[in-house]
N, C-alpha and C positions, 0 to 999 in steps of 0.2 A: 504494500500500500504506500503510495507516494505521499499522500496527505490525508489525515483524518479530519473530518468536519463535524462529526457527531459520533458519540459512543453511547450505546444503549445496553443496559443490563436487565435481563429478565430472570425471574426466579420465583420459587414457591417455597414449600416446606424446607426448612434448613438453610435458606438463603440469607436471612437477616444476620445470622452469626458471621457469615462470610463478609457481608457488607461492613459490619462493625470492625473487621480486621483490615479491610481494603481501604476504606475512606481515609484513615489517618495518614496513609502513605502518599495519597494523590497530591501532586504539586498544586498549590493555591493559584499558580499562574497558568493553569491548564488552558490550552488554546481552542478548546471546543466544549460544547455543552455535553453533560452526562444526563441521560434519562434513565430512571429506574422504574421498572414495571414489576410489582410484586403482588402475588395473589394475597388478598387479605379480605376478611369478612366486612360486609357493609356495617358502618357505624363503629368499627373497632379500629385500633391502631391510629387514631387521630393524632397521637403523639409521635408518630413515626418521623415527621420532619424535624421535630425538636430533638429526638433521640439521635438522628443522623447528624444534625447540625453540630452537636457536641463532639463529634468525632472528626471534623474536617474544618479547614480554613475557608472552604468554598461556601457560597450561599446556597442553602437548601430550601426548596419550597415545593408545595403541591402545585401542579399545573393549573392554569386558568384557561378558559375558552379564549381562543384567538391570541394567546400570549406568544410572543416571538421567542424562539430559542436563542440564547446568548451564551457565548463562551464564559467559562468561569462559574456557571451555575449548575447545580444538581437539581433536576426536576423529578418529582415523584408523581406517578400516575395516581389520581384519586381513587379511593375504593368505589367499586360498583359502576365505573365508567370505562369504556374502551377509550384508549388514548391514540388518536391518529395524528400523523404529522403531514401537514399540507404543503403544497408546492412552494408557497411563499414563506416556508420555514416557521409557520405558526402551529400551535396545537389546536386540535379539535376534539371535543369530548362527545362521546356517543353512548346512548343508553340502549342500543339494540340487543338482540338475544345473546346469551352467554355462548362462548365458544370454548370447547374443551372444559365445560362446566365452570368457566371462569369469566369474570368481568372485573377488572381489565384482562384482556387477552394479550399475552406476549406476542402471539402470532400477528395480531392486528398492528401493533406498534412496529414490530420488525418489518412487516410487509410494506406499510405505508412509508416508513423511513427509507427502505431500500429503493423505492421508486423515486424518492426525492434526492437522496444523497449518492446513490449508485456506488461507484468505486471509492467513495470517500466516507463510507460508513463502516464502523466495526461494531459487532454485537456479541455480547457475552451471555451465555446461558448457564445459570447456576443450578444448585440442588433443587429438586422438586419431584412430586409424585405422579404427575401426568405428562403427556407429550406436548403440552402447549409450548410453543417456541420452536419446535422442530420444523414445521412447515415454513415458519417465518425465516428461519436460518437458510432454508433452501432458496427462498426468494432473495435473501441477501446475497447468496453466492451467484444466483442467476443475474443479478444486476452488477456483479463485480466487486461486492463488498467483502469484508473479512468476517469469518465465522469462528468464534472462540467459545470453548466450553470449560467449565470446571472439571478437573480430573474426577471422573465418577468415583474413584477409589477414596477421594477425600470428601465426598458429598455425604451429608447426613441422610439424604434420600437420593440415591444414585439414578433413579429411573429417568428423570428428565435429561440430564447430560448424556446418559448412556444411550438413550434413544436417538439423540442428535448424532452421537458418534457412529451409530449403526447406519443412519440414513442420510447423512450430509457429509460432504467433503470438508472436514474441519481444518482450519489453518493452524490453530494453536490449542493445546490442552494444558491448562494451567492449574497449579495448586493455589489455594487462597493466598499464601504468603508471597506468591510471584505476581499477583494480578495488579497491585498498585503500581509497581515499577513498570510493568508492561504498558499500562495506560500512560504513565509519564513518558515512556520512550516514544509512544505514538504521537504524543503532543510535541515532542522535540524533533521530529523528523523534518528535514529540510527538503522541499521539492527539488527534484534532480536538475531542473533548469535554472535554479538560483545560483 
């Protein structure tokens, strides 16, 4: 990948623990937005942005309708809404049917981001108990983006990253302790024509 313009993390059961390890390592001068889509029950985990804010120098917030993605921010998909990324690099919230029993669906965010950012998108799929995110990672690859998964052997619930490994051409398999530095390296890449 020559340059990363957006980094999206998807996860379900067991992924919060990973995020709490990864976020403190991420450079506060990161050159792209990070979007987090985690399965969580409606009406719960409203403290998630506060919890994650305490672990990073980056600004952490739940996404708002029509909000523009900006570098240096960590955006969290609100519970019970699908999070779409529009061509003008803004968010759109959608309350349509659940996908893979989930809303937000990781697939939806990965797929819409892939169409917008194409080969400048990297997506990371963490621990989880269903296959949400696998189809989305396929789309990321089809549009030329980078597909990254948590090493299933390190996942609290290995099913989600293991399904991705079986069904998608994965670019990187990372342990949680290597994820933050990987994200920093993506941010520091210089385009080859500079």
